[in-house]
N, C-alpha and C positions, 0 to 999 in steps of 0.2 A: 571390846566388841561394840558394835553399834546397836541401835534400838532393836533391830531385827535379829540381834544375836548372831550376825554374820561378820566374819573377819574382813578387815580392810586389806589384808595381805594381797589377794589377787588384784585388787584395784591399784595398789601401790606398785606392784610389779609391772602393770601396764603403763601407768602414768609416768613412772620414772625409769623406764627401761634403759634408755640411752645413758642417763646419769649413773644408774646402778652399774652398768657394764663398765663405764669409764673408771669409776671409783674402785670397783672390784679388781679390775686389772691392775690399777695403781697399787692397791693393797698387796696383791700377789707379788708384784715386781719389787715391792719394798720389804717383803717379808724376809726374816732371817733364814727361813727354810728354802728360799728360792735356790734352784739349781740351774743356773744359766749354762752350765757345762752339759746338762742333760736335756734341757728344753729351751727353745727360743721364744721370744716374745710373740712372734706370729702364731706359733702353734698354741701357746698359752691363751692367746686371744680367741682363736678359733674354738678351743674347747670351752671357754667361758661363754661365748656367744651361743653355742649349741646347748649348753646346760641351761642358760637363762631362758631361752626359748621354750625348752621342754618343761622347765620348772614352772614357767608362767602358765602354760597350757594345762599342766596337771593341777595347779592350784585353783584354776578357774572351775574345776570340777566340784569344788566345795569341800573335798575331803582333805583336811590338813593334819590328820592324826595318824592315818594308817598308810605308810609308804608301801605296804605289800598289796594294796588295792590295785585293781586293773589300770586305773587312770595314771598310776605312777610307774607302770611297767617300762615305758620308754626312758624315764629318768633313771630307773635302776639299771637298765641295759647300758645307757650311756656312761653312767658312773662305773659300772663293772668294766667296761672297755677301757676307761681312763686308768682304773686301778691296776688292771692286768698289764696295760702298756707301761705304766710307771714302775710296776714291780719288776718287769723285764729290763727296764732301762737302768735300774739301780737306785731308785728313790727309796727313802726310809718310810715307815708307816706314818710318822708325823708329817713328813713332807707331802705325802699323798693326801692325808686328811685335811691339810691346810687349804687345799683347793676348795673345799666346802666351807670350812670354818672361817676363812678370810672374807666370806660373803656377809657375815653377820654385821660387821661394823657399818658398811655402806647401807645395808637394808634397815638396820635399827635407826640409823640417822634419818632416813626418810620417814620411818614410822613416827619419830619424834616431831617431824615437821607437820605431819598430817593429823595425828591424834593428839588433841589438846587435853582431853579429860584424863586425869591421872589414873583413875581406876581402869578405864578402857585401854589406856596406853600400857598399863601393867599386864592386862590380859593379852594384848596383842604381842607384847614382847615375849611373854611366856609361851604362847602358841608358836611364834616364829623360832624361838630358841629350841624348843623341843623338836620341831620339824627339821631344822638344820642339823641338830645334834644326831638325829636318827639317820639322816643322809650321810653325815660325816662318818658315823660308826659303820654304816653299810660299806662305804669305800674302804675302811680299814679291814673289815671282815673279808671282803673280796680280795684285797691286797694280800692278806695273810694266807688265804687259801691258794692264791696264785704262787706265792713264795714257797709254800709247802709242796706244791706240785712241781715247781722248778727244782727244789732240793731233792725230792723223791726221784725225779728223772735223772738228775746228776748222779745220785747215789747208784741208781741202776746202771748208768753208763760207766761209772768208776768200777762197779762190781764186775762188769763184763771185761773192762780193760785189765783188771787185776787178776783175771783168771783166763789167760790166753792158752789156746791149744796150739802147740808147736809141732810141726812135722820135722822129726829128726832124720828120718830116712824113709825110703819107700816102704810103706807098711808099718812104720813105727811112729807113734804120736807121743807127745809128752805134755803134761799139765803141771807146770811149776806153781805151787801154791805158796803164797806169802801172807802171813797174818792169820787172824782167827777164822776158823771154818765153822760157820753157823748154818742153820737150816736154809736161809735165803741164798747164801753163797753156794751151798752144796747143790741147790737146784740149778743155779746158773752153770756151775761146773759140769753137772750131769748133762744138761741140755746141750752145752757147747761141745762136750766130748762126744756125745752120741751123734750129733749132727756132723761132726768132722769124721767120725768113723764111717758114717754112711757115704759122705762125699768122697773120701779118699780110699775107702775099702781097706783100711788098715787092720792088721791082725793083732797088733800089740799096742797097749796104751800104758805109758809110765806115769804114775801119779807121784810127783816129787813133793815131799812135805818138809824139805830142809828148812824152809822159811816159816813153818808153822811153829810158834813158840811153845805151845803145850798141847798135849793130846789127852783129852778126858774121854769118858765113856761116850758122850754125845758125839764128839769129833770122830771117834772110832766107828760109831754106828753110821755116821755120814759117809765115811770112807768106804765101808762095806756096802752101803747102798749104791754108791757110784760104781764099785767093782762089779756088783751083781747086774746093774743095768748094762754095763759095757759087755759083760758076758752074754747077756740076752741078745746083743747085737752081733755076737760072733767074734768079739775081741777079748784076748786075755789081758789081765792087768798085772802090773808089777808096781809095788809101792816102794819108793826109794826115799832116802833121807832119814832112816831110822837111827837116830843117835842113841847112845847108851842110856841117857836119862829117860828118853821116850820109850825105849824098850822096857826099862824097869817099870815105868808107869803103866804100860799096857799089860804087863804081867800082873802087877798089883791090882789092877782093875778087873782082872779076870776076863779080858776081852780075847775071844778066840779068833786068831788069824791063821789057823792051820791050813785053810784052803787058799790063802793068799800068799803069793811069792813076795818076799820083802828083801831089800838090799840096803846097804849102808849109804851108798852114794848113787847119784844119778849116773855117773860113769859106769859103775858096776851093773846097774840096771840096763843101761844101753848095750853093754857088752853081752849080757844075757839075752837081750832081745835079738841082737844080731845072730847069736848062736842058734836061737830057736828058729830063725828064718833061714838057717843054713849059710849064713854069710860070715866071712872072716876079714879081719883087717890086716893087711900086709904092708 
């Protein structure tokens, strides 16, 4: 630091702006984490120019320790945008964080040029390193949250795709379930089924659990909730796919399905549904 205990960082950012930009872009293009398949040199340079301008403006405010301060808001917003963009493009966390960390070498080199006093140089290096580390970690945090949001959205989409409601016949719907039936999936099944009952005016819904590997008390309760919800909408439910081992498990668990019609196969359930509607296959 200088005699007034003020950092030289803002001054260096102004004095060496063009050199810093050139060296920084060069560092990024030479980095092992560069992804030319995901980002071109032109876009990389544009992001670097924008960050350097905002970084310089924020640093001139004098606060070089708290990146949560108002003067750093534009820098945070810009880095958040870059992190979200790169998360969506397929960059890794380290590849995203390199955008900031690669700025260290060019900037510390300029510090070495300007600050000759060893003690002052050490103080400046420490301040610059902490500041850039905080910004680098911020990009990683935003990246992680973005990836988690993408994964959550994809899981929700897969959940919807894995629980289709199929119209077998006029007035007859079927929900073929494959895999484990948990609370979240039951909610999706229930919402999809009820919506389809309303839209088609169907009177019978077949819930096929042939693809459900095991049925425990919780799964049985989820099935009963779905059946009850469908009944409230005016549709009767038939549960098909009751294999011998599942029937034994249900009995051993003491789950009461006396009010629910069950069938061994989807074909049997469909035949019963047609019969209830007064239809026959000839």
